C-alpha positions as CSV (number, residue, x, y, z in Angstrom):
1,M,-21.8,-7.1,1.6
2,T,-18.8,-8.7,3.5
3,P,-15.7,-6.5,3.4
4,L,-12.4,-7.9,2.0
5,L,-10.6,-6.3,5.0
6,A,-12.3,-5.6,8.3
7,V,-10.3,-3.6,11.0
8,R,-11.7,-3.4,14.4
9,N,-10.4,-1.4,17.4
10,L,-6.8,-1.5,16.2
11,T,-4.4,0.0,18.7
12,K,-0.7,0.4,18.9
13,S,1.4,2.3,21.5
14,F,5.1,3.0,21.8
15,G,5.6,3.7,25.5
16,A,3.4,6.6,26.4
17,L,2.7,7.5,22.8
18,V,-0.5,6.0,21.3
19,A,0.4,5.8,17.6
20,V,-2.8,4.1,16.5
21,N,-5.9,4.7,18.6
22,D,-8.8,2.3,18.4
23,L,-9.2,2.4,14.6
24,S,-12.1,0.6,12.9
25,F,-13.0,0.6,9.2
26,D,-13.7,-1.7,6.3
27,V,-12.2,-2.1,2.8
28,M,-14.6,-3.5,0.2
29,E,-13.5,-5.8,-2.6
30,G,-12.6,-3.9,-5.7
31,E,-12.3,-0.4,-4.3
32,I,-9.5,2.0,-3.9
33,L,-9.3,3.4,-0.4
34,G,-7.1,6.5,-0.3
35,I,-5.4,7.3,3.0
36,A,-4.3,10.9,3.8
37,G,-3.1,12.8,6.8
38,P,-0.4,15.2,7.9
39,N,3.2,13.9,8.6
40,G,3.2,11.9,11.8
41,S,-0.4,10.8,11.6
42,S,0.6,7.1,11.7
43,K,-0.5,6.2,8.2
44,S,2.5,3.9,7.6
45,T,2.1,2.5,11.1
46,L,-1.4,1.4,10.1
47,F,0.1,-0.5,7.1
48,N,2.7,-2.0,9.5
49,L,-0.1,-3.3,11.8
50,I,-2.2,-4.8,8.9
51,S,0.7,-6.5,7.2
52,R,2.6,-7.3,10.5
53,I,5.8,-5.9,8.8
54,P,7.7,-5.1,11.0
55,F,5.3,-5.4,13.9
56,G,1.7,-6.1,14.9
57,A,-0.9,-4.3,17.0
58,D,-1.2,-4.3,20.8
59,R,-4.9,-5.1,20.5
60,G,-7.7,-5.2,17.9
61,E,-8.9,-7.6,15.2
62,I,-8.1,-7.7,11.5
63,T,-10.0,-10.0,9.2
64,F,-8.9,-10.5,5.6
65,D,-10.9,-12.5,3.1
66,G,-12.8,-14.1,5.9
67,E,-9.7,-15.1,8.0
68,R,-8.4,-13.5,11.2
69,I,-4.9,-12.3,10.4
70,D,-3.9,-10.2,13.5
71,G,-2.2,-13.2,15.0
72,Q,-0.7,-14.5,11.8
73,S,2.9,-14.2,10.7
74,D,3.8,-11.6,8.0
75,H,4.7,-14.5,5.7
76,R,1.3,-16.2,6.1
77,I,-0.5,-12.8,5.5
78,A,1.5,-12.3,2.3
79,K,0.6,-15.9,1.2
80,L,-3.1,-15.0,1.7
81,G,-2.7,-12.2,-0.9
82,L,-2.2,-9.1,1.3
83,I,0.9,-7.4,-0.1
84,R,2.5,-4.1,0.7
85,T,5.1,-1.6,-0.5
86,F,7.1,0.9,1.5
87,Q,7.7,4.7,1.6
88,R,11.4,4.2,0.8
89,E,12.7,2.3,-2.1
90,A,12.8,-1.1,-0.4
91,V,14.7,-3.3,-2.9
92,F,17.6,-5.7,-2.5
93,Q,20.3,-3.4,-3.8
94,S,22.9,-6.0,-4.4
95,M,20.6,-8.2,-6.5
96,S,19.5,-7.9,-10.0
97,C,16.1,-6.4,-10.7
98,V,14.6,-9.7,-11.9
99,D,16.0,-11.5,-8.9
100,N,14.2,-9.1,-6.7
101,I,11.0,-10.0,-8.4
102,L,11.7,-13.8,-8.5
103,V,12.5,-14.0,-4.8
104,A,9.2,-12.4,-3.9
105,I,7.3,-14.7,-6.2
106,E,8.9,-17.8,-4.7
107,Q,8.2,-16.6,-1.1
108,T,4.5,-16.1,-1.7
109,S,3.5,-18.6,-4.4
110,G,6.4,-21.1,-4.4
111,A,6.7,-20.7,-8.2
112,R,10.2,-21.2,-9.6
113,G,11.9,-21.5,-13.0
114,R,10.0,-20.6,-16.1
115,Q,6.7,-20.2,-14.3
116,A,8.2,-17.6,-12.0
117,E,10.0,-15.9,-14.9
118,R,6.7,-15.7,-16.8
119,M,5.0,-14.1,-13.8
120,A,7.9,-11.6,-13.5
121,D,7.5,-10.7,-17.2
122,E,3.7,-10.3,-16.9
123,A,4.0,-8.1,-13.8
124,S,6.7,-5.9,-15.5
125,E,4.4,-5.4,-18.5
126,L,1.5,-4.5,-16.3
127,V,3.5,-1.9,-14.3
128,G,5.6,-0.7,-17.2
129,F,8.9,-1.7,-15.8
130,P,11.4,-2.1,-18.7
131,R,12.3,-5.7,-19.2
132,N,15.8,-4.6,-20.5
133,F,16.4,-3.5,-16.9
134,H,15.8,-7.0,-15.5
135,N,19.5,-7.9,-15.3
136,L,20.7,-4.6,-14.0
137,P,21.7,-4.4,-10.3
138,A,18.8,-2.8,-8.5
139,A,21.2,-0.3,-6.8
140,T,21.9,1.3,-10.2
141,L,18.3,2.4,-10.8
142,P,17.1,6.0,-10.4
143,V,14.4,6.6,-7.8
144,F,11.5,6.4,-10.3
145,Y,12.6,3.0,-11.6
146,Q,13.2,1.7,-8.1
147,K,9.6,2.6,-7.4
148,Q,8.5,0.8,-10.5
149,L,10.6,-2.2,-9.5
150,M,9.0,-2.2,-6.0
151,M,5.5,-2.0,-7.6
152,T,6.3,-4.8,-10.0
153,T,7.6,-7.0,-7.2
154,A,4.3,-6.5,-5.4
155,V,2.1,-7.0,-8.4
156,A,4.0,-10.2,-9.3
157,Q,2.8,-11.8,-6.1
158,N,-0.8,-11.5,-7.4
159,P,-2.3,-9.6,-4.4
160,K,-5.9,-9.6,-3.5
161,L,-5.3,-6.4,-1.5
162,L,-2.3,-4.2,-2.4
163,L,-1.1,-1.6,0.2
164,L,0.8,1.2,-1.5
165,D,2.7,3.5,0.8
166,E,3.4,6.8,-1.0
167,P,4.4,5.5,-4.4
168,A,4.4,9.1,-5.8
169,S,6.8,10.6,-3.2
170,S,9.9,12.3,-4.8
171,L,8.4,12.0,-8.3
172,V,7.9,14.7,-10.8
173,E,4.4,15.4,-12.4
174,S,4.9,13.1,-15.4
175,E,6.0,10.2,-13.1
176,I,3.0,10.9,-10.8
177,G,0.9,10.4,-13.9
178,W,2.4,6.9,-14.2
179,V,1.3,6.2,-10.6
180,R,-2.2,7.4,-11.4
181,E,-2.5,5.3,-14.5
182,T,-1.0,2.2,-13.0
183,V,-3.2,2.3,-9.9
184,S,-6.3,2.8,-12.0
185,E,-5.4,0.0,-14.4
186,L,-4.6,-2.5,-11.6
187,N,-7.9,-1.6,-10.0
188,A,-9.8,-2.0,-13.3
189,M,-8.4,-5.6,-13.4
190,G,-10.1,-6.3,-10.1
191,M,-7.3,-5.5,-7.6
192,T,-8.3,-3.9,-4.3
193,I,-6.0,-1.1,-3.3
194,M,-5.2,0.9,-0.2
195,L,-3.2,4.0,-1.2
196,I,-1.3,6.3,1.2
197,E,-0.3,9.6,-0.4
198,H,0.5,13.2,0.3
199,V,-0.3,14.1,-3.3
200,L,-4.0,15.0,-2.8
201,P,-4.9,15.5,-6.5
202,L,-3.7,11.9,-7.1
203,L,-5.8,10.5,-4.2
204,M,-8.8,12.5,-5.3
205,S,-8.6,11.2,-8.9
206,V,-8.3,7.5,-8.1
207,S,-10.0,6.9,-4.7
208,N,-13.5,5.6,-4.3
209,R,-13.3,6.6,-0.6
210,L,-10.9,8.7,1.4
211,L,-9.8,8.0,5.0
212,V,-8.0,10.9,6.8
213,M,-5.9,10.3,9.9
214,E,-4.5,12.7,12.5
215,Q,-2.4,11.6,15.5
216,G,-3.4,8.0,15.1
217,N,-7.2,8.7,14.8
218,I,-9.6,8.6,11.9
219,I,-11.0,12.1,11.6
220,A,-12.9,11.6,8.3
221,L,-13.9,8.7,6.0
222,G,-16.2,8.8,3.0
223,D,-16.6,10.4,-0.4
224,P,-13.3,12.2,-1.3
225,A,-14.9,15.5,-2.3
226,E,-17.0,15.6,0.9
227,V,-14.0,14.5,3.1
228,T,-11.8,17.3,1.8
229,R,-14.4,19.9,2.7
230,N,-14.7,18.5,6.3
231,P,-13.7,21.2,8.8
232,A,-11.6,18.7,10.8
233,V,-9.7,17.7,7.7
234,V,-9.0,21.4,6.7
235,E,-7.8,22.2,10.2
236,A,-5.5,19.1,10.3
237,Y,-3.8,20.2,7.1
238,L,-3.9,23.9,7.5
239,G,-3.6,24.2,11.3
240,Q,-6.7,26.4,11.5
241,P,-10.4,25.9,11.5
242,A,-12.2,26.1,8.1
């Protein structure tokens, strides 16, 4: 079976620091691939390299939906259907919530006017973002609703592969429940998802496979229950052998 995303020998250095070290893995269509690892293990850097936002790899190959993308622009990659979110609440603070969504739709699909508004409404309903917030300035939203807006903006672009970078960070348990339900529902609709999280119960509950990184290397990849029992994973998280 051909993977939706194939990463081969991906490497990125910053001076003498090797941030991502010769990574190779596949993401199959329709799966949720959870990504875990201690702080500083280069999980977000991996998303940067795949999406080319804000930079690409030094070497390696990335194939998405049958097309090489490691030499493509971030705009082209998004148009192909590979969309990402960010750790921090990356919204246009001075714009209204709906304008945040509409700008993203126009950039990736070219849709405008009523068609774009319909797409924004549908994505809001899917994610659970309140439509009565649409005309509020994004800067006025609490963290939870900014995260909902960021997810809505991503979903409105109709991704084939959605890269979610710590959507549950800074959230309370009930809000983490929203992340769990939303990720599961989007996946049930056919969306392929890569999910970076430090909330391991969340990753364990939604992921088909779990990839664990440490210092830019993959130290485990496979069934989540088996991976979390891996001695290398336990040592990476606890600082001592299992």
